[in-house]
ZAMARGU-4260 file (C-alpha; in steps of 0.2 Angstrom, whole numbers, plus 5000, padded with zeros to 4 digits):
<rodrens>
0) 5000/5000/4999 | 5015/5013/5005 | 5022/5008/4986 | 5008/5011/4980 | 5000/5027/4986
5) 5022/5034/4983 | 5019/5025/4965 | 5005/5035/4960 | 5009/5054/4969 | 5023/5055/4962
10) 5019/5051/4944 | 5001/5059/4942 | 5004/5073/4957 | 5023/5074/4953 | 5029/5078/4969
15) 5047/5076/4973 | 5054/5056/4978 | 5062/5068/4990 | 5047/5074/4998 | 5035/5060/4996
20) 5053/5050/5007 | 5050/5065/5018 | 5033/5065/5023 | 5032/5048/5025 | 5045/5048/5038
25) 5036/5063/5048 | 5021/5050/5046 | 5029/5035/5055 | 5038/5048/5066 | 5027/5059/5072
30) 5011/5052/5068 | 5009/5033/5072 | 5023/5030/5083 | 5017/5042/5095 | 4998/5041/5092
35) 5000/5023/5092 | 5008/5021/5111 | 4997/5033/5118 | 4980/5022/5109 | 4991/5007/5117
40) 4994/5016/5132 | 4975/5018/5136 | 4970/5002/5133 | 4981/4996/5145 | 4979/4979/5154
45) 4963/4976/5142 | 4961/4964/5126 | 4975/4964/5115 | 4969/4969/5097 | 4979/4967/5080
50) 4991/4976/5076 | 4984/4985/5061 | 4971/4992/5073 | 4984/4998/5083 | 4992/5006/5069
55) 4978/5015/5062 | 4968/5018/5076 | 4984/5026/5086 | 4986/5035/5070 | 4973/5046/5071
60) 4977/5049/5089 | 4992/5053/5084 | 4983/5068/5073 | 4970/5074/5090 | 4989/5074/5099
65) 4998/5082/5085 | 4987/5096/5092 | 4991/5101/5109 | 5012/5100/5106 | 5014/5110/5093
70) 5001/5122/5099 | 5010/5121/5115 | 5029/5123/5104 | 5021/5138/5093 | 5014/5146/5108
75) 5030/5147/5113 | 5041/5156/5101 | 5048/5140/5095 | 5038/5128/5083 | 5054/5121/5077
80) 5054/5111/5094 | 5040/5100/5089 | 5054/5092/5080 | 5059/5085/5097 | 5040/5075/5100
85) 5045/5059/5094 | 5060/5058/5104 | 5048/5064/5120 | 5033/5051/5117 | 5050/5039/5117
90) 5055/5046/5134 | 5040/5044/5140 | 5035/5027/5133 | 5051/5021/5144 | 5048/5029/5158
95) 5032/5020/5158 | 5032/5008/5173 | 5024/4995/5160 | 5035/5000/5144 | 5038/4982/5137
100) 5018/4978/5134 | 5018/4996/5125 | 5031/4992/5112 | 5027/4971/5113 | 5011/4967/5113
105) 5002/4960/5098 | 4983/4952/5097 | 4978/4941/5085 | 4977/4940/5069 | 4965/4945/5055
110) 4964/4933/5044 | 4972/4936/5027 | 4955/4938/5017 | 4949/4950/5028 | 4967/4961/5027
115) 4967/4961/5007 | 4948/4965/5007 | 4953/4981/5016 | 4968/4984/5006 | 4958/4985/4992
120) 4945/4996/4999 | 4963/5008/5005 | 4972/5007/4985 | 4954/5013/4976 | 4956/5028/4986
125) 4972/5030/4984 | 4969/5029/4965 | 4953/5039/4967 | 4963/5051/4974 | 4978/5051/4957
130) 4961/5051/4946 | 4951/5064/4952 | 4964/5075/4963 | 4983/5069/4959 | 4980/5072/4937
135) 4970/5085/4940 | 4981/5100/4951 | 4997/5094/4950 | 5010/5102/4961 | 5017/5109/4946
140) 5024/5127/4940 | 5008/5126/4931 | 4997/5116/4941 | 4998/5128/4957 | 4993/5145/4945
145) 4975/5138/4943 | 4971/5135/4962 | 4951/5132/4967 | 4947/5150/4972 | 4949/5143/4990
150) 4965/5134/4991 | 4974/5150/4993 | 4963/5154/5008 | 4969/5136/5016 | 4987/5136/5012
155) 4988/5157/5020 | 4978/5150/5035 | 4995/5137/5035 | 5006/5145/5032 | 4999/5157/5045
160) 5001/5144/5058 | 5019/5141/5053 | 5024/5159/5062 | 5010/5165/5072 | 5003/5165/5088
165) 4989/5171/5094 | 4986/5161/5075 | 4978/5178/5066 | 4972/5180/5047 | 4990/5185/5038
170) 4980/5194/5021 | 4974/5209/5032 | 4986/5213/5047 | 4978/5214/5065 | 4966/5203/5063
175) 4962/5186/5074 | 4959/5170/5065 | 4943/5164/5069 | 4940/5147/5061 | 4943/5131/5061
180) 4960/5130/5059 | 4963/5113/5066 | 4968/5106/5046 | 4978/5120/5046 | 4986/5119/5058
185) 4992/5101/5053 | 4999/5106/5038 | 5010/5121/5047 | 5015/5105/5059 | 5018/5095/5044
190) 5028/5106/5036 | 5040/5110/5049 | 5044/5092/5054 | 5048/5086/5035 | 5052/5102/5029
195) 5041/5098/5013 | 5033/5113/5006 | 5015/5117/5014 | 5006/5118/4998 | 5013/5100/4993
200) 5005/5095/5008 | 4987/5105/5007 | 4985/5098/4987 | 4993/5083/4989 | 5000/5072/5005
205) 4989/5076/5019 | 4970/5073/5016 | 4972/5059/5006 | 4984/5050/5018 | 4972/5055/5032
210) 4960/5048/5021 | 4966/5031/5021 | 4970/5031/5039 | 4951/5036/5042 | 4944/5023/5032
215) 4955/5007/5036 | 4951/5014/5057 | 4933/5014/5053 | 4932/4997/5048 | 4942/4993/5064
220) 4928/5000/5076 | 4917/4990/5068 | 4925/4972/5071 | 4931/4980/5090 | 4909/4985/5094
225) 4903/4971/5085 | 4915/4955/5086 | 4913/4950/5067 | 4923/4955/5054 | 4912/4956/5040
230) 4906/4971/5048 | 4925/4979/5045 | 4923/4975/5025 | 4904/4981/5026 | 4908/4999/5033
235) 4923/4999/5020 | 4914/4997/5004 | 4902/5007/5013 | 4913/5021/5012 | 4917/5019/4993
240) 4899/5018/4985 | 4884/5025/5001 | 4877/5038/4997 | 4879/5051/5010 | 4865/5060/5003
245) 4853/5063/4987 | 4852/5084/4989 | 4859/5083/4972 | 4874/5098/4979 | 4887/5093/4974
250) 4883/5082/4957 | 4866/5075/4949 | 4867/5060/4957 | 4868/5061/4976 | 4882/5068/4988
255) 4898/5054/4992 | 4912/5052/5004 | 4925/5052/4991 | 4920/5068/4980 | 4932/5080/4972
260) 4927/5096/4983 | 4935/5088/5000 | 4951/5096/4993 | 4942/5114/4994 | 4936/5113/5012
265) 4952/5103/5021 | 4943/5104/5036 | 4927/5092/5032 | 4943/5078/5029 | 4952/5081/5044
270) 4938/5080/5056 | 4934/5064/5054 | 4951/5062/5063 | 4946/5065/5079 | 4928/5061/5074
275) 4933/5044/5075 | 4944/5041/5092 | 4931/5052/5100 | 4915/5041/5095 | 4926/5027/5100
280) 4931/5031/5117 | 4913/5037/5121 | 4906/5017/5114 | 4921/5010/5127 | 4915/5022/5139
285) 4898/5022/5141 | 4900/5003/5138 | 4908/5003/5152 | 4927/4996/5146 | 4936/5011/5150
290) 4937/5021/5163 | 4952/5033/5171 | 4961/5048/5171 | 4969/5046/5154 | 4954/5041/5145
295) 4945/5055/5151 | 4959/5067/5145 | 4960/5058/5127 | 4942/5060/5128 | 4944/5080/5130
300) 4956/5083/5117 | 4946/5075/5106 | 4932/5084/5108 | 4941/5099/5108 | 4950/5093/5090
305) 4930/5094/5082 | 4926/5107/5084 | 4943/5116/5080 | 4944/5103/5063 | 4927/5104/5061
310) 4913/5113/5073 | 4897/5106/5066 | 4905/5090/5073 | 4903/5091/5091 | 4886/5097/5095
315) 4879/5080/5087 | 4893/5070/5099 | 4886/5083/5113 | 4867/5079/5108 | 4869/5060/5108
320) 4879/5060/5126 | 4863/5070/5134 | 4851/5057/5126 | 4863/5043/5133 | 4862/5051/5151
325) 4843/5053/5149 | 4841/5032/5146 | 4852/5030/5157 | 4845/5039/5171 | 4828/5031/5167
330) 4836/5012/5161 | 4853/5008/5167 | 4860/5019/5179 | 4877/5009/5183 | 4881/5019/5168
335) 4871/5038/5171 | 4888/5045/5179 | 4900/5041/5166 | 4886/5047/5152 | 4882/5063/5161
340) 4901/5067/5166 | 4902/5064/5148 | 4888/5077/5143 | 4896/5087/5155 | 4914/5089/5150
345) 4905/5092/5129 | 4899/5107/5135 | 4917/5112/5144 | 4926/5108/5129 | 4914/5118/5119
350) 4916/5132/5128 | 4935/5128/5129 | 4934/5124/5110 | 4925/5141/5107 | 4936/5152/5112
355) 4950/5144/5107 | 4947/5142/5089 | 4933/5159/5086 | 4937/5170/5098 | 4922/5165/5112
360) 4906/5160/5100 | 4896/5172/5087 | 4883/5162/5073 | 4895/5168/5059 | 4879/5168/5050
365) 4873/5153/5054 | 4853/5154/5057 | 4837/5147/5058 | 4830/5145/5041 | 4822/5125/5038
370) 4824/5116/5022 | 4835/5130/5011 | 4849/5117/5010 | 4838/5106/5000 | 4831/5121/4991
375) 4845/5123/4980 | 4852/5140/4991 | 4837/5145/4998 | 4830/5150/4980 | 4812/5143/4981
380) 4800/5150/4994 | 4795/5140/5007 | 4783/5130/5003 | 4793/5123/4988 | 4806/5119/5001
385) 4796/5111/5010 | 4791/5100/4996 | 4809/5096/4992 | 4812/5090/5011 | 4805/5074/5004
390) 4824/5069/4998 | 4831/5071/5016 | 4823/5053/5017 | 4839/5048/5006 | 4850/5049/5021
395) 4839/5033/5025 | 4849/5023/5013 | 4863/5025/5023 | 4856/5023/5044 | 4842/5015/5042
400) 4853/5002/5050 | 4857/5011/5065 | 4840/5011/5068 | 4839/4993/5070 | 4853/4995/5083
405) 4840/5001/5095 | 4827/4986/5090 | 4825/4972/5105 | 4833/4981/5118 | 4845/4989/5111
410) 4835/5007/5116 | 4838/5002/5134 | 4858/5004/5132 | 4866/5021/5131 | 4880/5017/5120
415) 4867/5013/5108 | 4856/5029/5110 | 4871/5038/5109 | 4875/5031/5091 | 4859/5032/5083
420) 4852/5050/5090 | 4869/5058/5087 | 4864/5053/5067 | 4848/5061/5070 | 4856/5079/5076
425) 4871/5080/5061 | 4854/5076/5047 | 4838/5089/5058 | 4853/5102/5059 | 4856/5099/5041
430) 4839/5103/5040 | 4833/5117/5051 | 4848/5131/5050 | 4856/5138/5034 | 4872/5149/5032
435) 4876/5159/5016 | 4892/5148/5011 | 4879/5135/5013 | 4889/5128/5029 | 4873/5120/5036
440) 4877/5105/5026 | 4894/5100/5036 | 4882/5095/5049 | 4873/5081/5039 | 4893/5076/5032
445) 4900/5075/5048 | 4888/5062/5055 | 4891/5050/5038 | 4905/5039/5044 | 4895/5037/5065
450) 4877/5034/5055 | 4885/5021/5043 | 4896/5015/5057 | 4879/5011/5067 | 4870/5005/5050
455) 4883/4993/5049 | 4877/4987/5068 | 4862/4989/5069 | 4865/4978/5052 | 4874/4968/5066
460) 4861/4965/5078 | 4849/4960/5065 | 4859/4946/5056 | 4848/4930/5063 | 4834/4938/5057
465) 4841/4943/5039 | 4846/4924/5037 | 4827/4918/5041 | 4823/4930/5029 | 4834/4927/5012
470) 4836/4910/5017 | 4834/4897/5005 | 4824/4883/5004 | 4831/4862/5000 | 4843/4859/4988
475) 4833/4852/4979 | 4822/4864/4975 | 4834/4879/4970 | 4844/4869/4959 | 4862/4876/4955
480) 4858/4895/4963 | 4865/4888/4980 | 4880/4882/4975 | 4884/4900/4967 | 4875/4911/4984
485) 4877/4895/4997 | 4878/4908/5013 | 4863/4921/5018 | 4876/4936/5017 | 4879/4932/4995
490) 4860/4933/4996 | 4861/4950/5004 | 4872/4958/4994 | 4864/4950/4975 | 4849/4957/4980
495) 4856/4974/4988 | 4865/4973/4969 | 4849/4970/4956 | 4839/4983/4969 | 4853/4996/4966
500) 4854/4992/4946 | 4835/4997/4946 | 4835/5010/4957 | 4853/5017/4946 | 4843/5015/4929
505) 4828/5024/4937 | 4838/5040/4945 | 4847/5041/4929 | 4830/5045/4919 | 4825/5058/4929
510) 4845/5065/4936 | 4848/5083/4932 | 4863/5094/4932 | 4868/5098/4951 | 4867/5119/4951
515) 4852/5122/4939 | 4849/5139/4929 | 4843/5154/4934 | 4827/5152/4924 | 4823/5134/4930
520) 4829/5136/4950 | 4810/5142/4955 | 4800/5131/4943 | 4793/5118/4953 | 4795/5106/4940
525) 4814/5104/4944 | 4808/5102/4961 | 4798/5088/4957 | 4812/5078/4946 | 4825/5082/4955
530) 4820/5081/4974 | 4801/5073/4974 | 4802/5061/4961 | 4818/5051/4965 | 4815/5050/4983
535) 4794/5041/4981 | 4806/5031/4971 | 4817/5025/4982 | 4800/5024/4994 | 4792/5015/4982
540) 4807/5002/4980 | 4807/5001/5000 | 4788/4998/5002 | 4788/4987/4990 | 4800/4976/4996
545) 4793/4976/5013 | 4775/4971/5007 | 4785/4959/4995 | 4793/4951/5010 | 4775/4951/5020
550) 4766/4941/5008 | 4783/4928/5003 | 4781/4925/5024 | 4761/4922/5026 | 4764/4910/5011
555) 4778/4899/5019 | 4766/4901/5033 | 4777/4913/5047 | 4763/4916/5058 | 4775/4933/5063
560) 4779/4941/5046 | 4780/4958/5056 | 4797/4952/5064 | 4807/4952/5045 | 4801/4970/5044
565) 4816/4978/5046 | 4827/4967/5040 | 4819/4971/5024 | 4818/4990/5026 | 4835/4987/5027
570) 4837/4978/5014 | 4829/4989/5004 | 4837/5003/5008 | 4857/4998/5007 | 4849/4992/4989
575) 4844/5010/4985 | 4859/5017/4993 | 4868/5010/4978 | 4858/5018/4966 | 4871/5034/4964
580) 4884/5023/4961 | 4875/5011/4950 | 4870/5025/4941 | 4886/5033/4939 | 4893/5017/4932
585) 4880/5016/4919 | 4885/5034/4915 | 4904/5032/4915 | 4903/5013/4904 | 4889/5021/4892
590) 4898/5037/4889 | 4885/5050/4892 | 4897/5056/4907 | 4912/5057/4894 | 4914/5079/4893
595) 4931/5085/4900 | 4926/5102/4908 | 4938/5116/4903 | 4955/5117/4913 | 4952/5133/4923
600) 4958/5150/4916 | 4978/5155/4931 | 4972/5165/4942 | 4991/5168/4948 | 4998/5175/4933
605) 5016/5172/4927 | 5027/5173/4942 | 5018/5175/4954 | 5024/5163/4965 | 5041/5165/4962
610) 5039/5182/4969 | 5032/5178/4987 | 5042/5165/4988 | 5060/5177/4986 | 5052/5187/4999
615) 5048/5172/5012 | 5067/5168/5009 | 5072/5185/5014 | 5060/5195/5024 | 5060/5192/5042
620) 5045/5184/5049 | 5037/5197/5059 | 5041/5210/5042 | 5027/5216/5037 | 5021/5219/5019
625) 5010/5229/5006 | 5002/5227/4992 | 4993/5236/4978 | 4982/5218/4971 | 4966/5216/4981
630) 4953/5209/4970 | 4955/5190/4961 | 4950/5199/4945 | 4961/5214/4942 | 4947/5230/4938
635) 4933/5221/4942 | 4917/5229/4947 | 4912/5224/4961 | 4927/5219/4969 | 4931/5200/4973
640) 4941/5199/4987 | 4947/5182/4987 | 4963/5187/4986 | 4975/5175/4996 | 4990/5170/4986
645) 5003/5182/4993 | 5001/5178/5009 | 4998/5160/5006 | 5015/5159/4997 | 5025/5172/5005
650) 5021/5166/5023 | 5021/5183/5028 | 5008/5197/5036 | 5000/5208/5024 | 4993/5224/5028
655) 4978/5221/5015 | 4977/5208/5003 | 4960/5203/5000 | 4948/5204/5015 | 4934/5189/5011
660) 4929/5177/5024 | 4935/5190/5038 | 4923/5188/5052 | 4906/5197/5050 | 4908/5207/5065
665) 4926/5213/5057 | 4916/5218/5045 | 4906/5230/5052 | 4889/5230/5058 | 4878/5233/5039
670) 4867/5215/5038 | 4861/5220/5020 | 4877/5215/5014 | 4873/5200/5003 | 4892/5192/5004
675) 4907/5195/5013 | 4916/5188/4997 | 4908/5206/4988 | 4910/5217/5005 | 4918/5232/5005
680) 4934/5233/5016 | 4926/5239/5034 | 4941/5250/5036 | 4940/5263/5024 | 4955/5276/5029
685) 4967/5263/5028 | 4964/5255/5012 | 4963/5272/5004 | 4981/5277/5010 | 4987/5259/5007
690) 4982/5263/4988 | 4987/5280/4987 | 5004/5275/4993 | 5003/5266/4975 | 4996/5274/4963
695) 5002/5291/4970 | 5020/5286/4977 | 5027/5303/4988 | 5039/5303/5002 | 5027/5307/5016
700) 5013/5290/5008 | 5028/5278/5012 | 5033/5285/5027 | 5014/5283/5034 | 5016/5265/5027
705) 5032/5261/5040 | 5027/5270/5054 | 5011/5254/5051 | 5026/5243/5053 | 5026/5239/5033
710) 5044/5235/5027 | 5040/5228/5010 | 5030/5233/4994 | 5023/5217/4982 | 5018/5224/4967
715) 5006/5216/4953 | 5008/5230/4938 | 4990/5225/4933 | 4984/5236/4947 | 4984/5253/4947
720) 5002/5259/4952 | 5015/5271/4947 | 5031/5260/4945 | 5041/5272/4940 | 5041/5282/4955
725) 5040/5270/4968 | 5057/5261/4963 | 5062/5281/4965 | 5056/5283/4982 | 5062/5263/4988
730) 5075/5247/4986 | 5070/5236/4972 | 5074/5220/4975 | 5066/5209/4963 | 5058/5207/4949
735) 5046/5191/4940 | 5036/5194/4927 | 5022/5209/4931 | 5027/5207/4951 | 5041/5217/4958
740) 5047/5218/4978 | 5053/5233/4984 | 5060/5237/5002 | 5057/5254/5010 | 5073/5260/5016
</rodrens>
């Protein structure tokens, strides 16, 4: 797997082999090693587990504990101290009384077929990144000049966290960073430890690696919680093919876990590390298996890391813990103290996380607005949006099995109630709230992994009923069928694939593009065809299977066929959940989806990245830089303020570059602004003084910039500037393309 990933990232992403080797050493020494030691420390004196589980889950723990360690080094003013972290982790493990168990403990081996199955799933993830991400956006000179519009924003945050504490926005001076910046902190730490450029980590290395770890770790978690190995394979398969929802938010046939957009929001990927660790620890603690100060500390770090990676994650965990507490108080008081303690801890972690990452609070534009997410960017009336909310039923294609976990007395168990309510709260919040950038979607996204896990665990819980449902008569009556389908799970898979193929064909017939035109978005016909009809189709398929099951059960003489209703419903939802995948496969096979998108125009002019990197090499980390380039498109009206790449590649603080995505509180009280992207800059006098120094330079105006702390000027001739006048009053230090670097004398 390591060899496959290395070959793909070198050939497709065009990452230098030396960078791949450095990053591999970083993963082994700074993530996997300390994380595995910490994971084994938590599970010391408990059952031994497979080595693969220790390494996979340990890697996620490593990502979680990297956050306080590196942040402490950064706060101390010496981020390079993070280089010592592996040595410190080893020293701490050797100082432990049971150090031999930390280094040598082994558990049972997983079957070879199981290991190959999980490896195949991980290989698919790597090849998906190679085809969909690396080959499309290699880290070449021309490739870096064509970033996704928000990639420089994320890079600016990451490079700022290499130098500055408290965290700050580097494209506008004196603005605190209020964002879920934990993924950017990881990029900064990895860059210090490996020596790899932050853009290479952000675009090609960090997120794909973490995604593989998450997929493998979740498979081990499923086996750990169910004691059934097939559940791990089922979880891996679900991650690759199951839809997150049918919202049409990403493409016409539904949103998936692996989508190209995941690279546009790295926080949505990184949250999964803390989420999987936090959910697993909570389940083990609610079951009464894990306890002790170290476990509680790990749980607290996971909770804070969750809100730091994606702020929508921890509220869903809180809802699950509150529900678990209520159930424990009513039916299982032996676990009530643990459940209540976890609920209180989540509230404390939420408060700490809000102050650490968001400066104490604020909604950042999130407001109560039911069903807006399902109504295609809020363009539909409320009545039509309510009708479009039928599409939310598609969530059940992934999570229906989680409800089965509550059957047969499961609702009395706090751990099961916790997981089901966690999933339900994410879906409910996604439908109830709205933010201008559709960020409410991430309430849905962050519960996909728990929902998939709960679905598989629920499937395992009702497996005996499944066996009865899909059992076949003796071989004499079925002939050759039993030879090819000798087991219930084989018949389950075939049945689900058949349902998925039929539903996929019908989905193709009614599918439309994800983003409609302005003339069709308000049409009720559009809502019916793209949302109501596909979901009605799903319900009809599900209802038909449930009805057929009941009739077949009565024909076979079963006195109570309703016992088979839950397994039948789950089978139907699993099958219809395959509809987007089968639709996509059929589109590719028939050439319907063969159109190639035209390449994006270069957003960064030739010479720009070279000039910014020259500035990084020659300016001190605390030097302030001024520029005349503020809009993503020169001289455009209104100004698109998503101009971040200068701060991103120079790794230096700018007086004013762009100003998009600064918290609304900083941009003034005018709530009439439609979007922060095109809002005017809130400090008009500062922007005027900055631009006047470039357009009509005088010694007095440059001195005024110098008094503000400016030491360098990065000039883009595509924007208004008197370059000859500036050169006469400053020192010209570097020039490339249309960019010039000047130093104030």
